[in-house]
Structures are given as structure tokens and as C-alpha cells.
C-alpha angles and dihedrals in degrees: 000000000000123000094255093057090045091051092050091051092050089050090049091052092048092051090047092052089046091052093045091051091054091044088054089050090052095048097044094036095227114185116228120200124189110190102316095330121100112215109227117244094230090067089074095060098070090038090058091051096046093044092050092048093048091048092051091046094050092048092050090050091051093055096047 
């Protein structure tokens, strides 16, 4: 496997973990606070979708 395919697979896995982390936040309703600001739970929904799509895209590129 060349380094470009390896890099794309690593990126796909990172995006997948990112999406799964936000999915876990949605399902368990974990509250995130940055400084004194509470990050709304709904922010994680589009992040799950975008992360999953990017992960799928990177994986498909690595197999082409």
C-alpha cells in the first residue's frame, strides 16, 4: 500500500471516530462546557452526518 492510500485510510478512521464521538454525545446527552458557554446538543447532529460522509468518502478514495 502506498503512502497516499495509507493517509486516506487514516483520515477516514479519524473522521469515523470523530462522528462516533458526536453520536455518543447525542445518544447519552453529555453536556459540554467551554469556558462559561454550554455547547448546544443539536450541534452534534450535523457533525455526525458530515463526519460520516467524509469518512465514507476518504475510504472510497483509498480503495480506488
